[in-house]
C-alpha positions, 0 to 999 in steps of 0.5 A: 526473503521478499514479503508483500505488506498490504495496508488493508483498511479500504484497500480494494485489491487484497484478493488480487494481491493474495493471488500474485503472492500465492503464485510467487510463493511469498508471505503476505501480511494483511494489516488492518484495525479490524473488520476483515475475514482472515484468508484461509491461505497459509501464506497470508497472515492477517494482522489486526492491530489496536485502534488508534491513528496510524497503528496499522502503518507503524506495524508496517513501517516497523517490519518492511525493508529491502526486497519487500513490497508495500501496498498503501495509498497513504503517502506518509507511510510510502515515505517511511517504507521507501526509507526502509528500502521497500518497494511501494505501490498504490492500489491502482498500480502507481509506484511511489519512489524516492524520486516522486515521494517528496512531491507527493507529500508536498501535494498531500499537504497542499490538498489538506490546506485546501480542503481545511480552507474550503474556499469554494465550498467544495466537497471531497472525493476522489475518482472511482476504482475502475477495471483499468486500475486494477489491471494496472495494479496487477501487472505493477504488482507482478513487476515489483515482486519479480524486481524485489526477489531478484534484488533490483 
């Protein structure tokens, strides 16, 4: 049966994902290191993992599989979930696939190296999360859940 896994630390679309999962009658796991208010929804399980690097990621990667959908911005986690057969979305609706995950990992590593070298004294920070991102996420999540439930 399809389940939805949310890498919840710094995820801006938890409530939206809960509404979509509820509409589909799917089990949703909200996984974090803590600090989240648990949902009263019986379909939503809040999973608090031990403190530590990548503990939430490992919990998700060990449990997801074919037919499941994972929401994360963590590229190494996305790669593990794809390898396990899950469908994976960023919180802005972009889909991670077997066809693009290698490039995503390479770009992540390149950017980490550039930030470490900091050749121009640049500071980090990405673009803000917009209403358009939220809308794209909702559309993409709906498509992915339907495809996962249909076994495509």
